[in-house]
C-alpha positions in Angstrom: -85.4 -14.5 72.5 -88.2 -12.0 74.0 -84.4 -10.2 75.2 -83.1 -10.5 71.0 -86.3 -9.3 70.1 -85.8 -5.6 71.0 -82.2 -5.1 70.0 -82.1 -6.2 66.8 -84.2 -3.6 64.0 -82.1 -3.8 61.2 -81.0 0.0 62.2 -84.5 1.2 62.3 -86.0 1.7 65.8 -86.9 -0.9 68.3 -88.6 -3.9 66.0 -90.4 -7.3 67.9 -88.4 -10.0 65.9 -90.5 -12.9 67.5 -93.8 -11.2 66.8 -92.5 -10.9 62.8 -90.9 -14.4 63.0 -94.5 -15.4 63.9 -96.6 -13.5 61.4 -94.2 -14.9 58.2 -95.0 -17.7 60.1 -98.8 -17.3 60.1 -98.7 -16.1 56.3 -96.4 -19.6 55.0 -99.1 -21.6 57.1 -101.5 -19.7 54.6 -99.9 -20.4 51.8 -99.3 -24.4 52.0 -103.0 -24.2 52.6 -103.5 -22.3 49.1 -100.9 -25.0 48.0 -102.5 -28.3 49.4 -99.0 -29.8 49.8 -100.8 -32.8 50.7 -102.4 -33.0 47.0 -98.8 -31.5 45.6 -96.8 -34.9 47.3 -100.0 -37.0 45.6 -99.7 -35.8 41.9 -95.9 -35.9 42.0 -96.2 -39.5 42.8 -98.9 -39.9 40.3 -96.5 -37.7 37.7 -93.4 -40.0 39.3 -95.5 -42.7 37.5 -96.4 -41.6 34.6 -92.4 -40.5 33.4 -91.8 -43.8 34.8 -93.3 -46.0 32.2 -91.6 -47.5 29.2 -94.1 -46.2 26.8 -94.7 -42.7 27.8 -92.1 -41.2 25.0 -94.3 -42.6 22.7 -96.3 -39.9 22.4 -93.4 -36.8 22.6 -95.8 -33.8 23.2 -97.7 -35.5 26.4 -94.3 -36.5 27.3 -93.0 -32.9 27.4 -96.5 -32.2 29.8 -95.9 -35.1 31.7 -91.8 -34.3 32.6 -92.7 -30.5 32.4 -95.2 -30.2 35.2 -93.6 -32.6 37.6 -90.5 -30.1 36.9 -92.5 -27.5 37.9 -94.4 -29.3 41.1 -91.4 -31.0 42.2 -90.1 -27.0 42.6 -92.9 -26.2 44.3 -93.3 -28.4 46.8 -89.0 -28.2 47.1 -88.8 -24.2 47.4 -91.8 -24.3 49.9 -90.1 -26.6 52.3 -87.1 -24.4 52.3 -88.7 -21.7 52.5 -90.4 -23.1 56.0 -87.3 -24.5 56.9 -85.5 -21.4 56.5 -88.3 -19.5 58.5 -88.1 -21.9 61.1 -84.0 -21.8 61.4 -84.1 -17.4 62.2 -85.0 -17.5 65.7 -82.1 -20.1 66.0 -80.0 -17.1 64.9 -81.3 -14.1 66.4 -80.8 -16.1 69.5 -77.5 -17.3 68.8 -76.6 -13.8 67.6 -78.1 -13.0 71.5 -75.9 -15.0 72.9 -72.7 -14.9 71.9 -73.6 -11.1 71.2 -71.5 -11.2 68.4 -72.9 -8.3 66.0 -71.5 -10.1 62.7 -73.9 -13.4 63.4 -76.7 -10.2 64.5 -76.2 -8.6 60.6 -76.3 -12.1 58.8 -79.9 -12.3 61.0 -81.1 -9.4 60.3 -80.9 -10.1 56.5 -81.3 -13.4 56.2 -85.1 -12.2 57.9 -85.0 -9.8 55.0 -84.7 -12.1 52.7 -87.1 -14.8 53.9 -89.5 -12.0 54.0 -89.5 -10.7 50.4 -89.7 -14.8 49.1 -93.0 -15.2 51.4 -94.4 -11.9 49.7 -93.5 -13.4 46.6 -95.3 -16.8 47.1 -97.6 -15.5 48.4 -98.6 -13.5 45.5 -98.3 -16.8 43.5 -100.7 -18.5 45.2 -103.3 -15.4 43.9 -103.0 -16.5 40.5 -105.7 -18.8 40.6 -107.7 -17.8 37.8 -108.6 -20.4 34.8 -105.6 -19.5 32.8 -103.5 -18.5 35.1 -101.2 -20.8 35.2 -100.5 -20.8 31.4 -97.9 -19.5 29.4 -98.3 -16.4 27.9 -98.2 -14.7 24.6 -97.0 -11.1 24.5 -98.2 -8.8 22.0 -96.8 -4.7 21.3 -97.9 -2.5 19.5 -97.0 0.9 18.7 -99.8 3.7 19.1 -100.0 7.3 19.1 -96.4 9.1 18.7 -94.7 7.9 15.5 -91.3 6.9 15.7 -91.1 7.7 18.9 -94.2 5.3 19.9 -92.3 2.7 17.7 -88.9 3.3 20.0 -90.8 2.9 22.5 -92.7 -0.8 21.3 -88.8 -2.1 21.1 -88.1 -1.2 24.4 -91.0 -2.4 25.9 -89.8 -5.9 24.2 -86.4 -6.0 25.2 -88.0 -4.6 28.9 -90.4 -8.4 28.9 -87.5 -10.1 27.1 -84.8 -8.9 29.6 -87.7 -9.9 32.9 -88.0 -13.6 31.1 -83.8 -14.1 31.2 -83.4 -13.3 34.4 -86.2 -15.3 35.9 -84.7 -18.0 33.8 -88.0 -18.4 31.1 -87.4 -19.6 28.1 -88.9 -17.0 25.1 -89.5 -17.3 21.6 -90.5 -14.3 18.9 -93.0 -14.9 16.6 -93.5 -12.0 14.8 -91.4 -9.0 14.4 -93.2 -6.1 12.2 -90.8 -3.1 11.8 -90.8 0.3 11.2 -88.8 2.5 8.1 -87.2 4.9 10.7 -86.2 3.1 14.3 -87.9 0.7 16.8 -90.9 -1.9 15.4 -94.6 -1.1 14.4 -95.3 -4.6 16.4 -94.0 -7.9 17.5 -95.4 -11.4 19.3 -93.6 -13.6 21.6 -93.9 -16.6 23.5 -92.8 -16.9 27.6 -92.5 -20.4 28.1 -93.2 -20.9 31.7 -95.8 -21.8 34.4 -97.8 -19.0 35.4 -96.2 -16.9 32.9 -99.8 -15.2 31.8 -101.6 -15.0 35.1 -98.2 -13.0 35.7 -98.2 -10.8 32.6 -101.6 -10.3 32.2 -101.7 -7.7 34.8 -99.5 -5.8 32.0 -102.2 -5.4 29.5 -102.9 -2.0 28.5 -101.5 1.2 27.3 -98.0 2.2 28.1 -96.9 5.8 28.1 -93.5 7.7 27.8 -92.8 11.0 28.1 -89.4 12.2 27.1 -86.7 14.4 25.4 -87.3 12.4 21.6 -83.8 11.5 20.1 -85.4 11.8 17.0 -86.8 15.1 17.5 -83.8 17.7 16.0 -85.0 20.4 17.8 -85.0 18.4 21.4 -88.4 18.6 21.8 -90.0 16.5 24.6 -92.0 14.1 23.7 -95.1 12.0 24.9 -95.7 8.2 22.9 -97.3 5.6 23.6 -97.3 1.5 23.3 -100.5 -1.0 23.8 -99.9 -4.4 25.4 -101.7 -7.6 25.0 -101.6 -10.3 26.6 -102.9 -14.2 25.8 -102.9 -17.1 27.5 -101.2 -19.7 25.1 -104.0 -22.6 24.0 -104.2 -25.9 25.2 -106.0 -29.1 23.2 -108.8 -28.4 26.3 -109.7 -25.5 25.1 -111.7 -26.7 22.5 -111.7 -23.6 19.8 -113.2 -24.5 16.6 -111.3 -21.8 13.5 -113.4 -23.2 9.9 -111.0 -22.7 7.7 -113.4 -21.3 4.6 -113.4 -18.3 7.7 -109.8 -17.9 6.9 -107.2 -15.6 4.5 -104.0 -17.4 4.4 -101.7 -14.7 2.8 -97.7 -15.7 2.1 -95.0 -13.3 2.1 -91.2 -12.7 2.1 -89.7 -12.3 5.2 -87.6 -9.2 6.4 -85.6 -7.6 8.8 -84.8 -3.7 10.0 -85.1 -1.5 6.9 -86.4 -3.9 4.9 -83.5 -6.0 4.7 -84.6 -9.7 3.4 -83.8 -12.2 5.9 -85.2 -15.5 3.6 -85.7 -15.7 0.1 -88.5 -17.7 0.2 -92.4 -16.6 0.8 -92.4 -18.2 4.3 -94.1 -15.6 6.2 -97.9 -16.4 7.0 -100.1 -13.9 7.5 -103.7 -15.2 8.6 -106.9 -13.0 8.9 -110.0 -13.9 10.7 -112.5 -12.5 8.6 -115.9 -13.2 10.9 -113.9 -10.9 13.8 -111.1 -9.1 11.2 -108.5 -10.7 13.6 -105.4 -10.8 11.7 -101.7 -12.1 13.2 -98.9 -13.2 11.5 -95.6 -15.5 11.8 -91.9 -14.9 10.0 -89.9 -17.0 12.8 -89.4 -19.9 11.3 -88.0 -21.1 8.5 -91.2 -23.0 6.9 -94.4 -21.7 5.8 -95.5 -25.4 7.4 -94.2 -24.1 10.8 -95.0 -20.5 10.9 -98.8 -21.1 10.0 -98.7 -23.4 13.0 -97.4 -21.1 14.7 -100.0 -18.2 13.3 -102.2 -20.4 14.2 -101.7 -20.8 17.6 -101.5 -17.7 17.8 -105.2 -17.1 16.3 -106.6 -19.5 18.5 -104.8 -17.5 21.9 -107.0 -14.7 20.5 -110.2 -15.9 20.1 -110.2 -18.1 23.3 -109.5 -14.0 25.0 -112.3 -13.1 22.5 -114.4 -15.8 24.5 -113.2 -14.6 28.2 -113.7 -11.4 27.4 -117.0 -12.0 26.7 -117.7 -14.1 29.6 -116.0 -11.1 31.9 -118.2 -8.3 30.6 -121.2 -10.7 30.8 -120.5 -11.0 34.4 -119.8 -7.3 34.5 -123.6 -6.7 33.3 -125.1 -8.9 36.2 -123.0 -7.7 38.8 -123.8 -4.1 37.6 -120.3 -3.4 36.9 -119.2 0.0 34.7 -115.9 -2.7 33.4 -113.4 -1.2 34.0 -111.3 -1.4 30.8 -107.9 -2.9 30.4 -106.8 -0.7 27.8 -106.5 2.2 29.0 -103.4 3.5 30.5 -102.0 1.6 33.7 -98.3 3.0 33.6 -96.2 6.2 32.5 -92.5 6.1 31.8 -91.2 9.5 32.4 -87.6 10.3 32.1 -87.7 14.2 31.4 -88.2 16.5 33.5 -88.3 14.0 35.9 -87.2 10.3 36.2 -90.3 7.6 37.6 -91.9 4.5 36.2 -95.4 5.1 37.8 -98.4 2.6 37.3 -101.4 4.7 37.6 -103.7 1.9 38.9 -102.0 0.7 41.9 -99.4 3.8 42.6 -96.5 1.4 42.8 -93.7 3.9 41.1 -89.9 3.8 41.0 -87.1 6.5 40.5 -85.2 4.5 38.1 -86.8 4.5 34.8 -83.5 2.7 33.7 -83.8 -0.2 36.2 -87.6 -0.7 34.8 -86.5 -1.2 31.2 -84.0 -3.2 31.8 -86.4 -6.0 33.2 -86.8 -5.1 36.8 -90.7 -4.9 37.1 -91.1 -7.7 39.6 -92.5 -4.9 42.2 -95.4 -3.8 39.6 -96.2 -7.2 38.6 -96.9 -8.1 42.6 -98.4 -4.9 43.0 -100.7 -5.2 40.0 -101.7 -9.0 40.7 -102.8 -7.6 44.2 -104.5 -4.9 42.9 -106.3 -7.1 40.7 -107.3 -9.8 43.9 -109.0 -6.3 45.3 -110.9 -5.6 42.5 -112.1 -8.8 42.5 -113.8 -8.5 45.6 
């Protein structure tokens, strides 16, 4: 192995592959310790017993939670065990390539090493999601800010970016509400990303996003800077105890509408709820039924109140620590399309020279960097 280790560098100067494999194995051991595989297997066994119970579907909501949780934990265990096997197999791949002095086998081993390294990095990032609500599904709210029609157009691009990201990963999404702007784009939108750890992963996207480009809406072709705000909330669960007094709510119903004001519903089924003590306003027009829209809007309101409570608790902790409280609401990422092409995160310094790929949903690099950065801030 030692002789092989100094011959394969994937086109780079001499690299000690054996040391790299030791490093990957060590990182994997840390991941396995955090995941606690024995407990993971025990939890799976309990859930399998619950899933096999004849009375499981007497309570459909609970049945859905049990089967969904079971499927997720089984997937984590399979992925972890498979990755450990790939790391163990890498040494054999390099030894065979060396023994046969086979360039193709060598290239295959190097490609597998690169792939395994990326998979370990991704799994390591997941172990950093240990916050109270990180394992939850997410509600994402995007709103156009300064910049007029360009800001509305940018808000719609960000919505598409996150929905494409979710689609790439096979995550289910549901758009709950969209308020369209007059000329182009959207004023605001709220959608759910239905996957475990969606909140922990996407919460690092919260803040103000900035777009610089030649405006397609300016007849003189001038450069325009516009802004859109992103808010990410954890989906509320029954255990959260977010109590809402009905007397503190104002509920308005209205007719759903699509782009350009074109009606998509002939009944007053859209619902807007105002929480009077806080001034929080939520709306939903995705469903045909007013009852369904009200239920969805109440879920969003509960999520916003839960997040408000979390922020208040965090502010108290920051005050105790003497932390000035770095606001998530500050500018956190710039998308520059003119005079050069670049997307840069202002907190992590992570940047990409292909804005279109980012707007098409390739944001995993930004998410990973953001999660690692946030963990550093907590130390």
